[in-house]
VEXNU-874439 format. One record per residue: residue number from 1; residue in one letter; x, y, z of N, C-alpha, C in turn. Coordinates in pm, 1 decimal. Atoms other than C-alpha are relative to their C-alpha. Layout:
N
<site num="NUM" residuo="a" n_X="X" n_Y="Y" n_Z="Z" ca_X="X" ca_Y="Y" ca_Z="Z" c_X="X" c_Y="Y" c_Z="Z"/>
...
END
This chain:
97
<site num="1" residuo="m" n_X="28.5" n_Y="126.4" n_Z="-63.6" ca_X="2040.1" ca_Y="752.0" ca_Z="814.3" c_X="-33.4" c_Y="-108.3" c_Z="-102.8"/>
<site num="2" residuo="f" n_X="42.2" n_Y="98.7" n_Z="98.6" ca_X="1900.4" ca_Y="582.6" ca_Z="502.1" c_X="97.1" c_Y="-13.0" c_Z="-117.8"/>
<site num="3" residuo="a" n_X="-96.8" n_Y="4.7" n_Z="108.6" ca_X="2199.0" ca_Y="647.1" ca_Z="274.6" c_X="85.8" c_Y="-125.3" c_Z="11.4"/>
<site num="4" residuo="p" n_X="20.6" n_Y="-44.7" n_Z="137.6" ca_X="2312.6" ca_Y="510.0" ca_Z="43.2" c_X="-120.1" c_Y="-65.6" c_Z="-67.4"/>
<site num="5" residuo="r" n_X="105.0" n_Y="77.4" n_Z="67.3" ca_X="2020.9" ca_Y="272.1" ca_Z="-27.4" c_X="-133.7" c_Y="72.5" c_Z="-9.2"/>
<site num="6" residuo="g" n_X="125.7" n_Y="-72.5" n_Z="3.4" ca_X="1734.8" ca_Y="513.1" ca_Z="46.4" c_X="-111.2" c_Y="-74.4" c_Z="70.7"/>
<site num="7" residuo="a" n_X="116.2" n_Y="61.0" n_Z="-65.1" ca_X="1386.4" ca_Y="430.9" ca_Z="171.5" c_X="-126.5" c_Y="43.4" c_Z="-71.9"/>
<site num="8" residuo="n" n_X="132.2" n_Y="-38.5" n_Z="48.1" ca_X="1026.0" ca_Y="429.6" ca_Z="58.3" c_X="-70.0" c_Y="78.9" c_Z="109.8"/>
<site num="9" residuo="a" n_X="77.0" n_Y="-76.9" n_Z="-97.4" ca_X="793.7" ca_Y="678.4" ca_Z="227.2" c_X="-145.1" c_Y="3.6" c_Z="-45.8"/>
<site num="10" residuo="n" n_X="143.2" n_Y="-2.6" n_Z="28.1" ca_X="414.7" ca_Y="653.6" ca_Z="245.7" c_X="-64.9" c_Y="109.0" c_Z="83.2"/>
<site num="11" residuo="f" n_X="72.6" n_Y="-107.5" n_Z="-66.6" ca_X="191.3" ca_Y="947.9" ca_Z="332.6" c_X="-147.8" c_Y="-35.7" c_Z="-7.6"/>
<site num="12" residuo="v" n_X="136.5" n_Y="50.6" n_Z="-7.6" ca_X="-161.7" ca_Y="869.8" ca_Z="446.7" c_X="-95.3" c_Y="105.5" c_Z="55.0"/>
<site num="13" residuo="e" n_X="107.0" n_Y="-86.4" n_Z="-48.0" ca_X="-486.0" ca_Y="1058.5" ca_Z="497.7" c_X="-121.7" c_Y="-86.9" c_Z="27.8"/>
<site num="14" residuo="q" n_X="121.7" n_Y="75.1" n_Z="-30.9" ca_X="-786.7" ca_Y="909.7" ca_Z="674.7" c_X="-116.4" c_Y="61.5" c_Z="-76.0"/>
<site num="15" residuo="r" n_X="114.7" n_Y="-44.4" n_Z="79.5" ca_X="-1096.1" ca_Y="929.7" ca_Z="452.7" c_X="-132.0" c_Y="-48.0" c_Z="58.0"/>
<site num="16" residuo="g" n_X="119.8" n_Y="54.7" n_Z="-62.4" ca_X="-1342.8" ca_Y="744.4" ca_Z="675.1" c_X="41.9" c_Y="-100.8" c_Z="104.3"/>
<site num="17" residuo="p" n_X="-35.9" n_Y="94.6" n_Z="-106.0" ca_X="-1361.2" ca_Y="484.1" ca_Z="951.8" c_X="77.9" c_Y="-121.5" c_Z="-49.3"/>
<site num="18" residuo="h" n_X="-71.6" n_Y="113.4" n_Z="59.4" ca_X="-1227.4" ca_Y="213.9" ca_Z="715.7" c_X="57.4" c_Y="38.1" c_Z="-136.1"/>
<site num="19" residuo="a" n_X="-47.5" n_Y="-47.0" n_Z="130.6" ca_X="-1084.7" ca_Y="425.1" ca_Z="433.9" c_X="113.6" c_Y="99.4" c_Z="16.8"/>
<site num="20" residuo="i" n_X="-114.4" n_Y="-90.5" n_Z="0.5" ca_X="-754.0" ca_Y="598.3" ca_Z="364.7" c_X="38.6" c_Y="32.2" c_Z="-144.1"/>
<site num="21" residuo="a" n_X="-65.0" n_Y="-31.8" n_Z="127.6" ca_X="-576.3" ca_Y="769.1" ca_Z="77.7" c_X="149.9" c_Y="-3.6" c_Z="27.3"/>
<site num="22" residuo="i" n_X="-143.8" n_Y="14.6" n_Z="-19.1" ca_X="-206.0" ca_Y="705.3" ca_Z="26.7" c_X="75.3" c_Y="56.3" c_Z="-120.5"/>
<site num="23" residuo="r" n_X="-94.0" n_Y="-42.7" n_Z="103.7" ca_X="78.1" ca_Y="865.7" ca_Z="-167.7" c_X="134.4" c_Y="-59.4" c_Z="36.8"/>
<site num="24" residuo="t" n_X="-123.7" n_Y="73.2" n_Z="-25.1" ca_X="407.4" ca_Y="684.2" ca_Z="-206.3" c_X="115.8" c_Y="58.5" c_Z="-79.1"/>
<site num="25" residuo="y" n_X="-127.5" n_Y="-36.5" n_Z="61.0" ca_X="762.4" ca_Y="800.7" ca_Z="-275.4" c_X="86.7" c_Y="-124.5" c_Z="6.3"/>
<site num="26" residuo="e" n_X="-76.5" n_Y="124.7" n_Z="3.9" ca_X="972.8" ca_Y="504.3" ca_Z="-389.7" c_X="146.6" c_Y="24.0" c_Z="-32.4"/>
<site num="27" residuo="r" n_X="-143.6" n_Y="-3.7" n_Z="28.5" ca_X="1347.1" ca_Y="467.5" ca_Z="-368.9" c_X="24.1" c_Y="-78.4" c_Z="-127.8"/>
<site num="28" residuo="g" n_X="-26.2" n_Y="63.7" n_Z="129.5" ca_X="1501.0" ca_Y="356.6" ca_Z="-693.1" c_X="-67.7" c_Y="77.3" c_Z="-111.6"/>
<site num="29" residuo="v" n_X="71.6" n_Y="-86.2" n_Z="93.4" ca_X="1235.9" ca_Y="553.0" ca_Z="-878.4" c_X="39.4" c_Y="145.3" c_Z="28.5"/>
<site num="30" residuo="e" n_X="-35.2" n_Y="-133.6" n_Z="-49.7" ca_X="1333.1" ca_Y="859.5" ca_Z="-672.9" c_X="-106.9" c_Y="102.5" c_Z="-34.1"/>
<site num="31" residuo="d" n_X="112.7" n_Y="-88.0" n_Z="29.1" ca_X="988.3" ca_Y="1006.4" ca_Z="-722.5" c_X="-126.6" c_Y="-64.4" c_Z="55.5"/>
<site num="32" residuo="e" n_X="129.4" n_Y="54.7" n_Z="-39.5" ca_X="624.2" ca_Y="960.3" ca_Z="-635.4" c_X="-47.2" c_Y="-97.7" c_Z="-107.0"/>
<site num="33" residuo="t" n_X="55.7" n_Y="97.2" n_Z="93.4" ca_X="461.5" ca_Y="654.5" ca_Z="-793.4" c_X="-151.6" c_Y="-2.1" c_Z="12.7"/>
<site num="34" residuo="l" n_X="145.8" n_Y="2.4" n_Z="0.6" ca_X="97.3" ca_Y="592.1" ca_Z="-879.8" c_X="-57.7" c_Y="-98.3" c_Z="100.7"/>
<site num="35" residuo="a" n_X="43.8" n_Y="98.2" n_Z="-99.4" ca_X="70.1" ca_Y="292.1" ca_Z="-645.6" c_X="118.0" c_Y="-88.6" c_Z="36.9"/>
<site num="36" residuo="c" n_X="-102.0" n_Y="93.8" n_Z="-46.7" ca_X="283.7" ca_Y="53.0" ca_Z="-442.7" c_X="-71.3" c_Y="-101.7" c_Z="88.0"/>
<site num="37" residuo="g" n_X="74.1" n_Y="102.8" n_Z="-73.3" ca_X="128.2" ca_Y="-275.1" ca_Z="-329.4" c_X="52.6" c_Y="-23.1" c_Z="139.4"/>
<site num="38" residuo="t" n_X="-59.1" n_Y="21.6" n_Z="-132.3" ca_X="371.2" ca_Y="-328.8" ca_Z="-43.7" c_X="-33.0" c_Y="116.2" c_Z="92.7"/>
<site num="39" residuo="g" n_X="30.7" n_Y="-118.3" n_Z="-80.5" ca_X="320.3" ca_Y="26.8" ca_Z="78.8" c_X="-146.7" c_Y="8.1" c_Z="37.2"/>
<site num="40" residuo="v" n_X="144.0" n_Y="-0.2" n_Z="-26.6" ca_X="-58.7" ca_Y="-1.7" ca_Z="50.0" c_X="-33.4" c_Y="-96.0" c_Z="112.9"/>
<site num="41" residuo="v" n_X="29.9" n_Y="100.5" n_Z="-103.0" ca_X="-70.8" ca_Y="-320.2" ca_Z="257.7" c_X="57.7" c_Y="43.7" c_Z="134.4"/>
<site num="42" residuo="a" n_X="-62.1" n_Y="-41.3" n_Z="-125.4" ca_X="174.4" ca_Y="-194.1" ca_Z="520.8" c_X="-75.4" c_Y="116.1" c_Z="63.9"/>
<site num="43" residuo="t" n_X="69.6" n_Y="-116.6" n_Z="-52.3" ca_X="-5.4" ca_Y="138.2" ca_Z="556.8" c_X="-139.1" c_Y="-35.7" c_Z="49.9"/>
<site num="44" residuo="a" n_X="133.6" n_Y="41.3" n_Z="-43.1" ca_X="-349.6" ca_Y="-24.6" ca_Z="577.9" c_X="6.2" c_Y="-76.4" c_Z="132.0"/>
<site num="45" residuo="l" n_X="-11.8" n_Y="75.3" n_Z="-125.1" ca_X="-232.4" ca_Y="-262.0" ca_Z="851.7" c_X="38.3" c_Y="91.7" c_Z="116.6"/>
<site num="46" residuo="i" n_X="-34.8" n_Y="-96.0" n_Z="-104.7" ca_X="-71.5" ca_Y="20.4" ca_Z="1048.9" c_X="-123.0" c_Y="82.9" c_Z="36.8"/>
<site num="47" residuo="f" n_X="124.0" n_Y="-74.3" n_Z="-24.3" ca_X="-394.2" ca_Y="219.8" ca_Z="1009.9" c_X="-96.3" c_Y="-82.9" c_Z="84.5"/>
<site num="48" residuo="a" n_X="90.4" n_Y="88.3" n_Z="-75.3" ca_X="-599.2" ca_Y="-78.2" ca_Z="1133.7" c_X="46.6" c_Y="-14.6" c_Z="144.1"/>
<site num="49" residuo="a" n_X="-54.0" n_Y="16.7" n_Z="-135.6" ca_X="-368.4" ca_Y="-122.0" ca_Z="1433.5" c_X="-14.6" c_Y="127.4" c_Z="82.7"/>
<site num="50" residuo="t" n_X="4.9" n_Y="-124.8" n_Z="-77.1" ca_X="-355.3" ca_Y="245.0" ca_Z="1535.3" c_X="-142.1" c_Y="48.7" c_Z="23.4"/>
<site num="51" residuo="e" n_X="139.4" n_Y="-42.8" n_Z="-14.5" ca_X="-726.9" ca_Y="308.2" ca_Z="1479.6" c_X="-86.7" c_Y="-107.7" c_Z="63.5"/>
<site num="52" residuo="d" n_X="69.9" n_Y="114.2" n_Z="-59.8" ca_X="-824.9" ca_Y="-31.8" ca_Z="1625.7" c_X="-127.7" c_Y="-35.4" c_Z="-77.8"/>
<site num="53" residuo="v" n_X="112.2" n_Y="38.7" n_Z="85.8" ca_X="-1047.3" ca_Y="-125.9" ca_Z="1331.2" c_X="32.1" c_Y="-131.1" c_Z="-70.7"/>
<site num="54" residuo="n" n_X="-15.9" n_Y="122.9" n_Z="77.8" ca_X="-1102.9" ca_Y="-449.0" ca_Z="1141.9" c_X="-13.8" c_Y="32.8" c_Z="-147.9"/>
<site num="55" residuo="g" n_X="7.5" n_Y="-18.5" n_Z="143.8" ca_X="-1083.8" ca_Y="-491.7" ca_Z="766.4" c_X="-138.7" c_Y="-30.6" c_Z="-50.5"/>
<site num="56" residuo="p" n_X="-99.5" n_Y="-49.7" n_Z="95.7" ca_X="-1143.4" ca_Y="-449.6" ca_Z="495.3" c_X="22.0" c_Y="150.7" c_Z="12.6"/>
<site num="57" residuo="i" n_X="-36.8" n_Y="-141.2" n_Z="5.7" ca_X="-966.9" ca_Y="-116.2" ca_Z="457.5" c_X="4.4" c_Y="39.4" c_Z="-147.1"/>
<site num="58" residuo="e" n_X="-4.8" n_Y="-51.2" n_Z="137.2" ca_X="-1030.0" ca_Y="79.4" ca_Z="137.5" c_X="114.6" c_Y="99.7" c_Z="-10.4"/>
<site num="59" residuo="v" n_X="-117.8" n_Y="-84.7" n_Z="17.6" ca_X="-720.2" ca_Y="251.9" ca_Z="0.3" c_X="-5.0" c_Y="65.0" c_Z="-138.2"/>
<site num="60" residuo="l" n_X="-5.1" n_Y="-75.3" n_Z="125.4" ca_X="-728.2" ca_Y="523.6" ca_Z="-266.0" c_X="145.4" c_Y="34.8" c_Z="-28.3"/>
<site num="61" residuo="v" n_X="-139.2" n_Y="-27.2" n_Z="36.6" ca_X="-393.6" ca_Y="544.7" ca_Z="-446.9" c_X="7.4" c_Y="118.5" c_Z="-95.8"/>
<site num="62" residuo="r" n_X="-22.9" n_Y="-118.8" n_Z="83.5" ca_X="-244.1" ca_Y="837.3" ca_Z="-640.5" c_X="-48.0" c_Y="-19.4" c_Z="-144.0"/>
<site num="63" residuo="g" n_X="44.4" n_Y="28.6" n_Z="135.9" ca_X="-326.0" ca_Y="667.2" ca_Z="-970.9" c_X="-151.3" c_Y="1.5" c_Z="-17.5"/>
<site num="64" residuo="g" n_X="145.2" n_Y="-9.9" n_Z="6.8" ca_X="-697.2" ca_Y="691.1" ca_Z="-884.2" c_X="-74.4" c_Y="-129.3" c_Z="27.4"/>
<site num="65" residuo="d" n_X="65.3" n_Y="128.2" n_Z="-27.0" ca_X="-764.4" ca_Y="322.1" ca_Z="-819.3" c_X="-36.8" c_Y="-12.4" c_Z="147.2"/>
<site num="66" residuo="l" n_X="41.8" n_Y="30.5" n_Z="-136.0" ca_X="-952.4" ca_Y="208.3" ca_Z="-510.7" c_X="33.1" c_Y="-145.8" c_Z="26.6"/>
<site num="67" residuo="l" n_X="-43.1" n_Y="134.2" n_Z="-35.8" ca_X="-783.2" ca_Y="-94.8" ca_Z="-356.1" c_X="-62.2" c_Y="-38.9" c_Z="133.5"/>
<site num="68" residuo="q" n_X="56.2" n_Y="48.3" n_Z="-126.0" ca_X="-896.1" ca_Y="-310.9" ca_Z="-66.0" c_X="99.3" c_Y="-95.4" c_Z="65.9"/>
<site num="69" residuo="v" n_X="-86.3" n_Y="87.3" n_Z="-79.0" ca_X="-680.3" ca_Y="-466.0" ca_Z="205.0" c_X="-87.5" c_Y="-66.0" c_Z="105.8"/>
<site num="70" residuo="d" n_X="77.6" n_Y="73.8" n_Z="-98.3" ca_X="-847.3" ca_Y="-738.7" ca_Z="409.3" c_X="93.4" c_Y="-91.4" c_Z="77.2"/>
<site num="71" residuo="f" n_X="-85.1" n_Y="79.1" n_Z="-88.2" ca_X="-711.0" ca_Y="-952.7" ca_Z="690.4" c_X="-83.6" c_Y="-60.3" c_Z="110.8"/>
<site num="72" residuo="v" n_X="56.0" n_Y="55.9" n_Z="-122.1" ca_X="-792.2" ca_Y="-1165.5" ca_Z="988.6" c_X="91.5" c_Y="44.5" c_Z="112.4"/>
<site num="73" residuo="r" n_X="-78.6" n_Y="-50.9" n_Z="-112.3" ca_X="-679.6" ca_Y="-1009.8" ca_Z="1314.0" c_X="-3.9" c_Y="-99.7" c_Z="115.2"/>
<site num="74" residuo="e" n_X="-11.7" n_Y="90.7" n_Z="-114.1" ca_X="-554.1" ca_Y="-1237.1" ca_Z="1591.2" c_X="86.7" c_Y="68.0" c_Z="105.0"/>
<site num="75" residuo="g" n_X="-74.4" n_Y="-78.5" n_Z="-98.6" ca_X="-456.8" ca_Y="-1024.5" ca_Z="1889.8" c_X="69.4" c_Y="114.6" c_Z="-69.5"/>
<site num="76" residuo="e" n_X="-77.1" n_Y="-104.8" n_Z="67.0" ca_X="-177.5" ca_Y="-801.2" ca_Z="1763.0" c_X="54.0" c_Y="-45.4" c_Z="-135.4"/>
<site num="77" residuo="a" n_X="-50.3" n_Y="54.3" n_Z="126.7" ca_X="-108.7" ca_Y="-1022.4" ca_Z="1459.7" c_X="-106.2" c_Y="10.8" c_Z="-109.1"/>
<site num="78" residuo="f" n_X="87.6" n_Y="-0.8" n_Z="116.9" ca_X="-255.2" ca_Y="-999.1" ca_Z="1110.1" c_X="28.4" c_Y="-125.1" c_Z="-82.3"/>
<site num="79" residuo="r" n_X="-13.6" n_Y="122.9" n_Z="78.2" ca_X="-315.7" ca_Y="-1320.0" ca_Z="915.0" c_X="-89.8" c_Y="9.8" c_Z="-123.1"/>
<site num="80" residuo="q" n_X="81.5" n_Y="8.5" n_Z="122.0" ca_X="-460.2" ca_Y="-1404.4" ca_Z="573.3" c_X="-21.1" c_Y="138.9" c_Z="-62.5"/>
<site num="81" residuo="v" n_X="4.5" n_Y="-134.9" n_Z="56.6" ca_X="-376.5" ca_Y="-1058.5" ca_Z="438.8" c_X="-16.4" c_Y="-9.0" c_Z="-150.7"/>
<site num="82" residuo="t" n_X="22.5" n_Y="-3.5" n_Z="145.2" ca_X="-511.1" ca_Y="-989.6" ca_Z="89.2" c_X="-5.5" c_Y="144.2" c_Z="-48.3"/>
<site num="83" residuo="l" n_X="8.6" n_Y="-128.1" n_Z="69.1" ca_X="-482.5" ca_Y="-698.0" ca_Z="-150.9" c_X="-80.3" c_Y="-23.9" c_Z="-126.3"/>
<site num="84" residuo="t" n_X="88.6" n_Y="16.8" n_Z="115.2" ca_X="-760.3" ca_Y="-664.5" ca_Z="-407.7" c_X="-15.5" c_Y="133.4" c_Z="-72.1"/>
<site num="85" residuo="g" n_X="20.1" n_Y="-120.0" n_Z="80.1" ca_X="-794.8" ca_Y="-417.3" ca_Z="-691.7" c_X="38.6" c_Y="-26.9" c_Z="-143.1"/>
<site num="86" residuo="p" n_X="-32.6" n_Y="19.0" n_Z="141.0" ca_X="-739.2" ca_Y="-362.4" ca_Z="-1059.9" c_X="150.1" c_Y="-14.5" c_Z="-22.5"/>
<site num="87" residuo="a" n_X="-139.9" n_Y="15.4" n_Z="40.3" ca_X="-414.3" ca_Y="-463.0" ca_Z="-1227.8" c_X="9.6" c_Y="27.1" c_Z="-149.2"/>
<site num="88" residuo="d" n_X="-19.6" n_Y="-32.8" n_Z="140.6" ca_X="-285.4" ca_Y="-329.6" ca_Z="-1556.5" c_X="131.6" c_Y="-57.3" c_Z="-48.2"/>
<site num="89" residuo="f" n_X="-120.8" n_Y="47.2" n_Z="65.4" ca_X="-33.7" ca_Y="-488.6" ca_Z="-1789.7" c_X="72.4" c_Y="122.7" c_Z="-52.3"/>
<site num="90" residuo="v" n_X="-69.0" n_Y="-123.1" n_Z="36.3" ca_X="231.0" ca_Y="-219.7" ca_Z="-1831.8" c_X="128.0" c_Y="-20.1" c_Z="-79.2"/>
<site num="91" residuo="f" n_X="-125.6" n_Y="19.0" n_Z="71.7" ca_X="530.7" ca_Y="-384.0" ca_Z="-1994.7" c_X="7.8" c_Y="-140.2" c_Z="-55.1"/>
<site num="92" residuo="d" n_X="-30.4" n_Y="129.0" n_Z="59.9" ca_X="628.6" ca_Y="-666.1" ca_Z="-2227.0" c_X="136.4" c_Y="15.8" c_Z="-65.1"/>
<site num="93" residuo="g" n_X="-132.7" n_Y="-11.8" n_Z="57.1" ca_X="982.6" ca_Y="-734.0" ca_Z="-2328.1" c_X="70.2" c_Y="-133.5" c_Z="-8.5"/>
<site num="94" residuo="a" n_X="-83.1" n_Y="120.6" n_Z="13.1" ca_X="1248.5" ca_Y="-987.4" ca_Z="-2415.9" c_X="145.3" c_Y="42.5" c_Z="10.4"/>
<site num="95" residuo="i" n_X="-142.2" n_Y="-27.1" n_Z="-10.4" ca_X="1617.2" ca_Y="-1006.7" ca_Z="-2344.8" c_X="76.5" c_Y="-124.2" c_Z="-46.1"/>
<site num="96" residuo="e" n_X="-86.0" n_Y="110.8" n_Z="41.2" ca_X="1882.6" ca_Y="-1219.2" ca_Z="-2510.1" c_X="123.7" c_Y="-0.4" c_Z="86.9"/>
<site num="97" residuo="i" n_X="-118.3" n_Y="13.0" n_Z="-84.5" ca_X="2158.6" ca_Y="-1352.1" ca_Z="-2291.5" c_X="98.8" c_Y="-91.5" c_Z="-69.4"/>
END
């Protein structure tokens, strides 16, 4: 169904009333990654919707960092969504064209 482009998959475990742990398999990488911001936010919002809780939601990622997803809930909509946590510089490069 997802061929040939593939799909990302997020696996989640509830760790508390406002806390989850997530593991992410990313297409393109074709393996598990240490963190995925898009996956973290999407999973936290789905968790908030299914568990009927407000933010912030704490998210432990495979790399060991604890991230926080916050939002304003308006009915079934989420507004002012933020992702907070550490960021590391992992690459520097140059290309000549």
